[in-house]
N, C-alpha and C positions, 0 to 999 in steps of 0.2 A: 156792335157792342164789343168793348175791349176791357177785359178784366185783368187786374194785376195781382200776381203773387210775388211779393218782392222781399228779398232778404236784406235790402238796403233801402230805407225810405229817407231820402235826403231832406225832405221838408218836415219831417216829424221828429220832435225832440226825443220821444221815446225810442224811435228808430236809431237816432244818433247814439243814444246811451247804449243800446244793444250793440252797435258797431264797436264802440269803445271796449265793451266787455269782450267782444269776440277777438280783439287783438291781444288778449292776455292769456287765454288758456283754451284748451279744447272744451272743457266743461262750460265755460262761458259761451263758446261758440254753439254748443248744443242748446243752451238756454236761449241764445239769440234766434236759432231756428224756430224754437217753440213759440217765442214771442212774436216772431214774424208771421207765423200762421194765424195767431190771434189778431194781429194787425190786419192780415188779409181778410179774416172773417168780418172784422168790424167795418172794413171798407168795401166789402163785396156786396153790391146791391144790383138788383135788376129793376129798372123802371121805378127807382126810388124806394123799393122795398128791401129792407135789410134781411140778408140770408143768414140764419143761424145754423149750427151743426145739426140741430134737429130737422132742418130743412134741406140737408145735404142730399145729393142725388148722384146716381151712378151714370157715367158717360163712357162711351167708347172713343178712344183717341182716333181722330180722323187723320191728322198729319202733324208732324213736328218740324219746325224750322229753327235754325240757329242763326243768331245775329250777334253783333258786337265786335270788339277788338280782340280777336283770337287767331292763333296760327294753327289750331287743331281743326281737322276736318269735321264737317257736320256729322258724318256717320260715326266717327270716334266718340264725339260728345254724347250723341243720342244713345249709343250702345252703352257707354259707361254709366249714364244716368239711370239705366234700368227701365226707362220708358220706351215704348215702341208702338207703332201704328197697330190699331185693333185691340190694344190692351184695355180692359175695363178698369176704370178708376173712379174713385168717389171725389166729388168736388162739392164743398170743401172736404178734405180728408188727409190721411197719412201718406198717400202714394206720392204726391208731389213733394211733400216734406222730406220723405226718404230720398227722393231723387236729388233734392237740393243738398242734403247732408252728404250724400255720396260724392257729389261733385266738389263740395267744399273740403272733404277729407283728402282729396287728391293733392291739395296744397299747390295747385297750379293756377288758381284764379283769385283775383282781388275783388271781384264783384259778380254776383249771380242773380239774375232776375228771370222769373217764369211768368209768361203772359198767357191768358186764354184769349185768343184773338177773335174767335167767333164760336157760336154754338148753333148747330143745325139739328133740331130734334134731340136725339140722344147721342149726338156726336159732338165732341169738343176738339177744337183745333188749338195747338199749343205753340208758343214761341219761347225758346231759351235764349236769353241775352246775357252775355258774360264778357268779362275782360280778363286777359291773361295777366298773371303776375309779371311785373317788369323784370327783365334780365339785366345783370350788371354789365355795363359797358366799359367804363374806366373807373379807376379808384385813385384818389390822391390822398396821401397821408402827410399830415403836417405835425411837427413837434418832436420827431424822433430822427435819429441818424439814418442815412440811406441804407447802411448795412443791416438795420433792424427791420426795415419795411418788408422785405421778402418773408421774414419769419412771421410777421403779423398776418400777411396775406395767406400763408400756408396754414397757420394755426387756426384761422377762422374760416378757411375755405372760401376766400373772396376772389375766386378766379373769374375771369370774363365768361359771361354766359350763365353764372349762378342766379337762381331765382331770388329776388330781393323781397323778403318777407319782414313783417314786424318782428317775428321771432329771431330772424337772422340779425337784425339790427340790435335788438335787446341783448342777445347772447354775446355779440361782438363787444358791445359796450361793457357788459359785466365781466367778460373775460379779461379785457384790458385793465379795467379798474382793479380787479383782484390780483392780476399779475403784478402791477406796479405797487400795490399795497404789500405784497410779499417781498418786494425789493426795498421796502422802507419808505415808499412815497405815499404817505398816509392821505395826503390831500389831492391826489391825482384826479383829474377831470377828463372826460371823453365826450365829445359832441360829434354826432354823425348826421350829416345832411345828405339828402338825395335830390338830384336835379334831373328832370325828365329830358330825354334826348328827343328832339323833333327833327326827323329826317324822312326820306322817302321810303325807308324800310317800315313795313307794317308792324313788325314785332315791337312790343313795348320795351323800351330800354331806359336805364337811368345811369347817371354818373354818381359816384359816392365820394364824399369828402369826409375824412376822419381828422378831426382836430384834437390832438392829444396835448394835454398840459399836465405833465407829471408833477410839477411843483418841485419843491425842495425836499430832499430826503429828511425824514423826521428822525432825529436821534433822541435817545433816552438819557437825560441828564442825570437823573438819580431815581433809585427805587427804595422807598422806605416802608417800614412796617410799623403798625401800632397794635397793641394788645399782646405782643409776644414777650414772654419772659423766659420760657424754656430754651428757645434758640435765639441767638442774636441775628440781626439783620443780615450779616455777612453769610451765615450758614444757610439762611433761607434763600438768599440771592443765588447761592451756589447751586441750589436745586433747580433753578430756572435755567435750563440748558440753552434756550433760544432767545431769551429776553434778557439783555445785559445792559447795564448802564455804561456810560462813556468811560473807557480806560484806554489810554493811548499806548499802553504796553501790550495790550492784547491784540493779536493779529488774526487768529482763526475765527473768532466770533465778533461780529460788529454789533454796535449798539442801535440797530434799527428796530422799529416797532412793527410787528406783524400780529394782527389781532388774533388769528387762529392759533399761532404759536404761543401767544401770551395766555390764552385761555388754557392751553395744555400745560403751561408752566404753573398756572395757579393750581391745577390739579396735582402737579408734582410737589408743590409746597404742602398741600394737605397730606399727600402720601408720606412726606417726611415725618409729619406728626404721627400718622397712623403706624408707621414702622417703629415708632418709639413709644407706643402704648397710649397715645392720645387719640382714641378712635372717634371722639365726638368733635374733633377740630373741624372748623369750617371757616370759609371766607365770609366775613360780615359785609364788607363792601370794598370796592376798589374804584379809584378815581384817576382820571387822566387830566393833568393840568398842563395847559399850554403856556410856556414861559415866553418872556419878552425876546429872548435870543433865538426863538423859533425851535427850541428843543421842547421836550415834554418831560414831565415828572409823573411817576406812578406812585400813588399812595394806596397801600393795601392794609385793611383792618382785618385782623384774625381773632377768632375766639378759640383758644387752645383746648378748653375743656379740662378734664381731669385725667390723671394717669390710671390706666387699667392694667391688670395682670391676668394671666390665664389661671383658671381654677381647674375643676375636674374636666377631663376630656374622655368622653365615653363613645365607644363604637357600637353602633346598632345595625343589625342586619347582616353582619359578616359571618359567613360559615366556612368560607374557603381558607381564610387566614385568621389566626388568633389575634386577640387584642394586643398581646405582647409584641407579636411580629409587626403589626401595623404601627404600634407606638414607636418601634425602632426606626421605621421608615419616616414617620412624622417628625421625630426628633424635637418635639416640643413638650416641656414638662410643666407640671403645676407650679405656679409661682413665677414663671418666666414673664417678662414684660410682654403685654399684649401686642401682637403684630399681625394684623389681618392680612397684609400682603404676603408675609412669609407663610402664614397658614395656607393661603390659597396656592402658593408655589409648591408647598410640600404635599398638598392634595393633588393638584394638577397644574404643572408649569407649562403653559401654552407657548412660552418662548423657546423651550428646548424640547425637541421631540424625543430625545433620549435621556431626559432628566430622571433622577431617582426620586420618584414620587409614588403615591398610592395608586393613582389612576393608571400609570404605566405598569405598575406591578400586576394589576388585574388584566390590562390589555395585552401585556406580553405573555400572558398565560391563557389566552383564549376568551376572556370576558369582554368582548367588544361592546356588549349592550349594558355594561355596568354603569351606574350613575352614583356619584358621591357628592353629598350636599352637607356642608357644615352649618349647623344651626345653633344660635345662641339661646340657651334655655334659661339663663339667669345672669344678672349683672349686679347682684347685691354687693354693697360695700366696694364697688369698683373691681370686683373679682368676677370674671366671666366664665361661667360653666358652658362647655360645648358638648353638643351631640353631633357626631359625624355619622350621618345616616347613609347607609350603603344598600343599594339595590343591585345585587350581583347579576341577575339574569342568567340565561343559559350560556354555556360555552359556545362560541361560534367557530364554524369550520369553513374553510374556503371551498366554494363550490366551483366556480369558473375563474380561471386565472388567464388573462390575455394580455397582449401587447399590441399597440397601434402606433403608427407614425414611422415605423422602420421600413422606409421605402427601398433602401439599398442593402441594409444589413439583414442577413438571413435570420429567420426566426430562431433556429437552433442556437445561434450565437448569443441571442438575447436570453432565451429561456434557460440556458445553462448557468447564467448569472443570477437568475431569479431565485430567491430563497423562500418563496411562498408557493406551495404546491396544492392542487386540488385534493380535498380530503384532509388536508393538514390543519391542525389547530391554529386559529388566528393568533398572530403575534405582531404587535406593533413594531417591536424591535427588528423583526425580519423584514417588514415593509421598509423601515428606515435604512436597513443594511442593503436591501435591494436597490434603492435609489442611489446609494453610494457606489455600489458596484457598477451600475449602469453608467453613472457619471464618470467613473474612473476608466471606462473603456476608451473614452476619447472619440467615440463615434457619434455621440449625441450632445446637444447643448445641455450642460449640466444644470443650468438655471431653469430649464423648461421641463424637466422630468416631473411628472405629476402622477401620483397614485389615485385613481378614480374608484372610490368605493361605491359599488352598485348593488342594488337589490338586497339590502339588509333585511333579514327575516328573523326577528326575535323569537317567533313561535317555533320555527324549525331549527333555529340556531345555524343559519347559513348566510354567507355573504359572497358576492363576486367582487373581483378587483381587476381593473384594467390599467396597465402602466402606459401612460401617454408620453411618447418621446418625440423629439424633433431632431432629424438628422442634421449633422453639421459636416463640413469638409474634413475628411480624414486623411487625404493624400496631400503631400506638400511638395512644392518645388523648393528645394533647400538652397538658399542663398546666404552664405555666412561670410562675414568679413571682419577684419580687425588687424591691428598691428601687434606683432609678437614674433619672437624667434628671429629677429633681425630684419623684418620687413613686413610687407602687407601679406596677409593670409586670406585666401579666398576659397570658397567651397561652392561647387555646383553639383546638385544631386537631385535625385527623385526618391521620395519616400512614400511608399504606399502602405498606410497603416490599417487598412481593412481589405487586404488582398485575398484572392481566392485562387490558389494554385491549381485546384482540380479543374477549373474552367479555363485554364490557360490555352487549351487547344480548341475552345469553342469560339467560333467567329462572332456569334451573337452576344457573347459576354463582354465584348470590348466596348464599354460605354463610359469613359474611353478605355478602361482597363477592367479586367475581371475583379469584381468586388463582392464583399458580403460575408466572408468566412472568418474575419477577424485576424488574419495572418498579417505579418509585417514583412515587407520586402524593401530593401534600400540599395541604391546604387549611388556611389559618391566619387567625385573627383575633387581633390583638394590640392592646392598648389601655391607656391610663392616662388621667388627667385631662387630659393635655396633647396626646395624639395618638391616632390610630386608624390601624391598618394592616390591609389585606386583601391576601392573596397566594395565588397558585396556582402550583404547580410540577409538572413531569412530567419523568421521565428514563427513557431506555431504554439499559441497559448494553451491549447488543450490537445496534447499529443494523444492520439487514439480516440479523442472525442468524448471520453467518459469521465476523466478526472482533470482537475486544473494543474497539469504538469506541462510546463513550458519547455519546448525544445528550441534551441537557438544555434545558429551556425554563422560563421563569418570567414571570409577569405580576403586577404589584403596584400598589397605590395607597395613599398615606399622606396623612393630613391632620393637620397640627400647628397648635396654637393658641398665641398669644402669651401669655407669662406676665405677669400684672399685678402689679407689685411692691407696690402698695398693698393690694389685696385678697388677694394671694397665691393667686389663682385664675386659671384660663385665661380669656382673652378670646375668646369664640366668634365675635366679629365681625372678628377679625384672624387670618388663617390663612395657612398655607404648605402648598400641595398639591404632592405629588410622584407622578408616574405613571411607571412603568418597565416595560421589557420586555427580556428577555435570551435569547439563543440561544447554546448552547455545544456544542463537540465535544471529547472527551478520548480520546486513542488510546494504548493500551499499546504501548510500544516494545520492540524486541529488542536495541538497541544503546544504551548499553554492556551492559545486561542487561535482562531483561524484568520487572524490578521498577520500571522507570521509566515514567512517564506524561507525555505532552505534552498540555496542555489549552489550548484557545483559546475565546474568547467575544467576542461583539459585544453591546453593551448600549446602550440609549438611555433617558435619563431627562429628563422635562420638569418643571421647577420653576416653579410659579406662585405669586406673592406677592400677597396681598390685604390691603393696609394693614398689612403685617408689617414694621415698622421695628425693627431691632435693631442692635447694634454689629457684627454679622457682615458686613453689607454695607449701603450707605447707602440704596439705593432700596428702598421698601416696597411699591411697586406695579410689577409687571413680570414678566418671565420669564427663565429661563436654560435652555439645552439642553446636554445632556451625551451626546455620542456617543463611545464609547470602545471600545478593543480591548484585551482582556486575554490574555496568554500566560503560561503557567506550566509549570514542569518540576518534577516531584515524584518521589520514590522512597520506597516503603513496603515494607519486608520484615519488619515486625513479626510475631511468632510467633503464629499460630493465632487466639487470642481477641482480637477488636478492643476488647473492654471491659477486659480485664486482660492486656495483652501482657506476656510474660516475657522477651523478647529482641528484638533487631533495632533498627531505626531508622526514622524517618519524617521526611523533610524536604521542604520546598517553597520554591521561589523563584518569585515572580510579578512581572510588570510590567504595569501598566495604563496605557495611552497614549491620548491624544486626538489628533485631527488637528491639526498645527501651523498653525492658521489664520493666525497672524501673518506667516507667510512669503509668503502670496499674497493676503490680503484687502485690501491697499493702505492700511490704517489706520496712521497714525503714532502708535504707542503711547507713544513718548518725549515727543511734544508733549502728548498727553493726560495723561501723568503730570505734566509740568511745570504744565499748566493746573490739574490737580487739586490739586497742592501749593499753588499760588497761592490757589485758592479755600479750601483748608483753613486757610491763614493768616488769610484774611478772617474766617472763622467764629470764629477764636480771638482776633481783635483787638477788644478792648473799645471802641476808639474808633470803630469802624465802626457805621453806623446799623443798626437792626434790619432794615430793608428790604434793605440790602446783604448782611447775614449770611444772610438767608433766600434771597436770590438765589444766593449762593455755595453754600448747601446744595443748592438745586435743581439747580445745574449739576453739583455732585459726583455727585448721584444719576443724572443723565443720562450722565455719563462712566462711572460704574460699570455702568449698564445696558448701555452699549456694550461695556465690557470683558468682561462676563460673559454676553453674549447667547449665545455659544457657548463653553463652557468649554475651556480649553487647559491641559494639565498632563501630568505623568508621575509615576507612583507605583511604587516598588519596595519589595518586602517579602521577608523571609526568616524561616522558622521551622524549627527542627530539634529533634526529640525523640529520645533514645536510651533504650533499655531494657536492663537487664542484671541477672541474678540475683546478689545479693551472695554467696550460697552456692549452688552447683549443686543444683538440684532442691528448693530451699527455698521457692520462691514469694515470697521477700523480694526485691522488685524496686526497683532504684535508677533513677530517671528524671531525668537532667539535660536541660534545655531552654534554648534561646537564641532570641531574637526580635529583629528589627530592621525598621524601616520608615522610608521617606523619601518626602516629597511635594515635587516641584520644579516649576519653570516653565521653558518653552522660552525665553521672552522676559522678562528681569528687569524691563523697563519695564512690561510688562503685569501682572507680579506673580503670586504664588501665590494660587490660587483659595480662596474661603472654604469649599469643600466638600471631601469626601474626606479629612478630617483624623483625627488620632489622639487618643483620650481615654483617659488612663491612670489606673488606680486602681480598687479595689473588686472586685466579684465577676465582672466581665466581661459581665454582662447589659446590656441597654439598647441593643442594636443595632436599635432600632426605626426609626430614621430611614433613609430610602432615599437620603440625600444622599451615600452612600459612606463615611460615617464608620466608624471601627473603634474599639470599646471594648476596651481591653486589661486583662485581669485582673491586679491586683497586690494580693493580700490583705493585710489589716492597715491599709489606708487607706480612707477614704470613697470612694464611687463618683466617678470622674472628677476626683478632687481633685488629681492630679499633673499636670494640663494646664491651659492657659489656658481661659477661658470659651468661646473660639471654637475650641478644639482646638489641637494642635501639629502641626508638619510633620515632626518627627523623633522617634523613640523607640527605645529598646533595653531589653531585659529579659533577666535570667538567673534561672533557678530550678533547684532541686534538690529532688526529691520522693522519699521512701521509702515504698513501698506494701507492704501485707501483706493477703492475702485472708482474710476471715472465713468466707465460703462462696462457691463458684463454681457453685452449682446453677443450672439453667436457670430455675427459678421466680423466683429473686432472687439476684443476685450482689452481694456486699457486700465492700468492702475499706476498711481504715483507712489513713491516710496522715499523714505529717508533712512539713513543707516549710520550705525557706529560699529566699527570692527577693528580688530587687532590680531596680529599673528606674527610668527617668527619661524625661522628654520635653523637647524643645527646639524653638525656632522658627527657628534657623539654625545653620550649622556653626561659626560663630564661638564660640558658647556650648557646643557639643557636647563632652561629656566622658564617654566610655563607662564610666568608673570612678567617677563621682560619682553614686552610686545612692541611692535611697530603699529601705531594707532592712526586711525583716520575716521573721517565723518563726511557725509555728503547727502545729496539728493539724486533722484533719478526717476525715470518713467519707463514702463514696459507696455508694449503693444503686441498682442497676439492675434495674428490673422491666420485662419486655417490653411490658406494656400502657401504661406511663407514662413510659418512658425513664429518664433519670438523675436521681436525687434526691441532695442532699448538703448538708452544713453544714461550714463552716470557722470556726475561731477563730484569728484572726491578731493578732499583736502587732507593732507597728511600733517601729523603733529610731530613726527620724528624724522631725523635725518636718514637719508639713504646710506647704507653701508658703503664706505669708500668715497662718499660725496658730502662731507660735513659742511653745514652752513649754506646748502643750496637754497637760492632765493625762490625757485619755482616750487610752490606748495600745492598747486592745483593740478589735477590730472583729469582729462576727459576720456571716458571709456565708451566706445561704441560696441554694442552687442548685437549681432545678427545671427540668429539661429541657435544661440546657446539655450539650453534648457533651463528650467527654473531653479 
């Protein structure tokens, strides 16, 4: 006697239908199993007598055998089925059904059959017959370029050895069709065939063939509206951001049809009406018409409805804030045109975490559990009366505040930046500010910082919060290169931005360096044919560990060689050596707000000249000392990611001052100036003897050595950057910037020093000299081409940059940009004209990789002539940027 319990009945039409259902979903598979048991009951008979459930009987399993085309061991299959020798089961019953379901859920088999091979008294002997799902052997893709095939295989996980299921085939087909529809191939078709591989290997295998026919890209010839009288077709089409009709002048948005984007754009059309008081506006119908030229036309019928205005707006349930106060935040008055979208934004703007709205007013003051619901209570005569119903709830306090994901950075470094403390009143603004501060550290991926609100308890008024961070590379191998200052400039250095100096003597801390305390340590070697610079710097952001007071120090040495105009090579026997040391403190302020930082520094530089005669100053052998004090006030509230800010601003004003030696050193600089001018006339007087001219030159050198023995100057600079998303949540960021600098003298008779000057033009690299000079980027012009050879004492610059991210992943952040900028430099205020600018425009790209810093390239086109080179035909400049900050 052989009894069959079969999940697949090849010769039964009902069985075939069940199998078809099973290929569609798990629910259908479940139904299939149930129906299979019914089929078993109807076919189960002993000696011609039909056995019903009422006639079921308990049996003890005698033995279980496994047969069929499978690579799994008999023991594995039997164990996984839940059946075992000696187990008591009911036949017919649920035991075998459950075993079948369990095997089927493993998604490893294409066919499962259970047989009762014999019955001896109360003992039943079972056989499980099954077939493995076939494995993918080879895949062939037709209809696409070879460069696209690997992407299709990876996106759909079609690697060799993958189990080939109906679900895999269906998902692959749907994925490809949707992918091509998004690209505008509305009529794309995908056919997938599998071919069984017959060889000596027992494992079931198939080859897969993907035939892809993308068809032609469907373009939208025109979009027309009917039923619209308030807004013309042009204005409604403008609201459709992703669905555009053919316009050969438009570059950024193509006229391809994507159904999902089209549906979203239809909603945007209705939003246009609702924003202007037509709250009942709706789409009556929309039609897609296929034209003879293989384009499509879209016909959209709208019902605009009537114009509504706001009536009385009443607040209900508010006890913490008065009606007058909430009305000032809402900023909507009786008689205003009805705008449901604006109303929702003023109540709770989900697109801006720091928006000025009623919900944030409550949440910034502890009312985490508050709810605010606007309700229309009347719409008579097209005037809508509103009730804003508020449930304030209890104030919430932070219970547990934790951090996770900081595998390298020590907890205290993170916790000192967190603005939410246990026992503190809940504040959404403090949560948002914490995310910003953690992102600004540079130790974590700013895009991945997430505040996880846990265990909210409205009854007790408590909530837990866990800040989830993801570590990113904070140390850099600095490779910087570019042309400037007469040749190629290269930098090699190590920058450790999360250093731990207290662990420097601990052998176990070198992984590969001591890390985790948020300190910065940098070692740099910078060189070209004409100079060499060595520098060391160290900074501690929290001096003493209790307050955000940053201590910084640096030590550097530079050797510059004189340029030989005849050989166009450096003269190594004539050098200019600069040694400097700087100590600084920067303190975060609380007034006017805690985005402000006050920084101060004292620096000393020693300038030694060895037969270094240039037009910069007249003496070639001697020295100068520069003891200066720098004070700066800055404010930085840029949003989260320091590499790609999407909002906020960053400005800094600094003043660098020397001691006014001329007030107390007793030297008559006016007399020295007059004597110098007299000797200058002698050097230019051709009637004077050569001896007299040389004597005059020597005296000028002596006077200048006296003037520059201790440098006397003041230097003021300002720089401001603003960031704003052009479209909310679009990551299309506009960055306007302005810069200004001025170098002056306390005593006009002593004059402006030949150091600390501004050099405008080019890529902004070349800050190799430690004589205080500043190289100012102005793309489209050669390096330092917009200043005199000795630099300028005044400059200003304006720029406008539009940025868009290609990727903001932690491994590599890439964004493209386009820019407009203009600037100029001057030597005195008599010539200064802030509107007489050298202008340029261009495009570029930036790549930030944690290990190497910022890489970039800009292509700039200048609109004005280079000073001293009128009519130059070369209008484009290429600027390579390696290592320059943002």
